[in-house]
C-alpha positions, 0 to 999 in steps of 0.5 A: 626833768634833766639835761644830759649830754651823751656821745653814742655810735651808731650802727656803722660805727660813727660816734655822735653827741647830743643833749636829751631830756629824761628823768634819769641816766638810764633814761637816756641809755633807754631811748638811745637803745631805742634809736638804734646807738650804743652809748659811750658817755652820758653826763648831766650838763655841768659834769665833765667827763674823764678824759683818757689819756694813760695809753701805753704805746706799742712800739716795734722794734724797727722804729727809727725814732725813740719814745722820747724823741717823739714825747719832745716832738709831741710837747713841743708842737703842743706849745707852739701851736698853743701859742697862736703859732700856724703849724706850718710855722711851728714845723718849720721851727721843730726841724731845726729842734728835734734831734738825729738825722731820721726825725729832722728829715721826717719833720722835714718832709711833713713841712712840705706837706703840710704847705702842699696842702695836705692834713699833718694826719695824712702827711704822719700817716705816710712815717710809720716808721716814726709816728705810730698808727694810734698817733696819726688817728688821735691827730686826725681826729684833733685836726677834723675836731679843730682840737689839734692843740688838745689832742698833742696835749692828751698824747703828751701826758700819755707819752709820758706816762708810757715811757715812765711805765717802760722805765719802771719795768726797766729798773724792776727788771734790771737786777734780776736780769744781771743776777742771772747773767752774773751767776750764768757766767759764774757756772760757766767759768766753774764748769769750764776752768775750774773742774778741768783743774779738779779733774786733772788731779783725779785723772789717776784715781777716776774708777775710785772717785765718788759718783757725784764727782765723776758725774760732775767731772764727766759733764764738765769734760762734755761742755768743754769738748761737745759745748758748741754742738748744744749752741749750735742746736739752741741757735737752729732751734730758736732760729726756726723758732722764729721763723715758725711765729712769724707765720700768723697761724704759729703767732697764733699758737705762740700767743696762746701758749704764752697766755696760758702759762703758770703766772707769767700767762696771767701777768700778760693778759692783765696787760693787754686789758689794760691796752685795749681798755686805755686805747679804745677809750682814748680814741672814742674821747678823740671822736674817733669812730667806733668801728676805726677805734677797734681796728685801731686797737686791733692793731696795737695790742702785741698778742694775736689771740688778743687782736683776733678777739678784737676783730670779732667785736669789731665784727659783731657791733658792726652788726648793731650789737654791743661789745661785752657780750663778744667780749665775753664770747672771746674768752679773753678778757677777765671776769672783772673786765668783762662786769665792767664795760657791760655796767658802761654800756648800760649807763652810757658811761662806756669811756670812763668805764674803760678807763676804770677798767685800764686803771685798775689792770695796769695797778695789777701789772706793776703788782704782778711785775714786782711780785715776779720780781720779788720771788725771782731775785731770791729764787736765782741767789738759791739756785746759783748757791745750790748748784756751787753747794753741790760742785765744792762739796763733791770736790771735797768728797773727792779729796776725803777720798783719796785718803783710802785709796791705796797707793 
């Protein structure tokens, strides 16, 4: 018989820990199922479970504090607490170190709340524009378990990884976006300035011009004369679309459509699966109850269809059922992710398997992004070259046709 350490969730979503003697891990899993628990992690007495640290944050555009500022604050607070400085003293020091007036005021209010007897997590929850919900829940779990310093180290690491992923994606997309902007500007100059100059030259012989030249001149004329109407229609349509997707049902339809797009939809699905798995694993690892963790994850994912699927999973888990079957019924998660989560539940290593799911789909997202940008760059160049080539050929055909005109 061997001694195994386990972490499991009961039907109410509360995480429990303990030890149990069994011949093998599957024996512990079977015993836990008989006791009405959902196994999250099982390890031998000498094994250390893997931590889930790489959590990509989903920040809204309304945040007044940047991800870099929050990273520095978390890093410095962890260092000060690690040096055995009391929490209020650490916050007092940081109130003078953080950058930005909004952030300074928020840290000062945290200090006032802590000195008034509130918990750090409760104070942070009052400043949701600065501290994300996930951040607050992790801090709350660290305070309740007496491991705030360790949780802050975890937060520091996954904030660094999230920021690095953000910078990598930004670097990958900068060149295609710049190329697209230059291409659009070049075409606007071509149709609004260059072609009208040629149109003046060919004004008296318009009827004898080749059809391609006449078509380009007419398009250029319409764009210069009525382009503002087209721009106005685009703005009205975009505004109406924004109002539509602000409605819950409209947002759901929009998110469903995004997931169904060829190429891009698969990339978005993998990104949401990685975010779901990474966040849930970290919250469980930090001691957050399973039901509360699922509620937090529901607010972190960026796609409303995925969020609705997680809400359904939460209800099924509350009934005492596992995660794998509700995930499969949602129709949102890929088969590989479902298989890995099922194995994690069956072996009692759900947290570790969630981390493996997140790692796998993080790599898939990076590869898919690289493939997309590698295809986008030549497509933009080819498209711009094609349009310019058509314009040049049309103008040359018109010039050559002048020689055949009777005077």
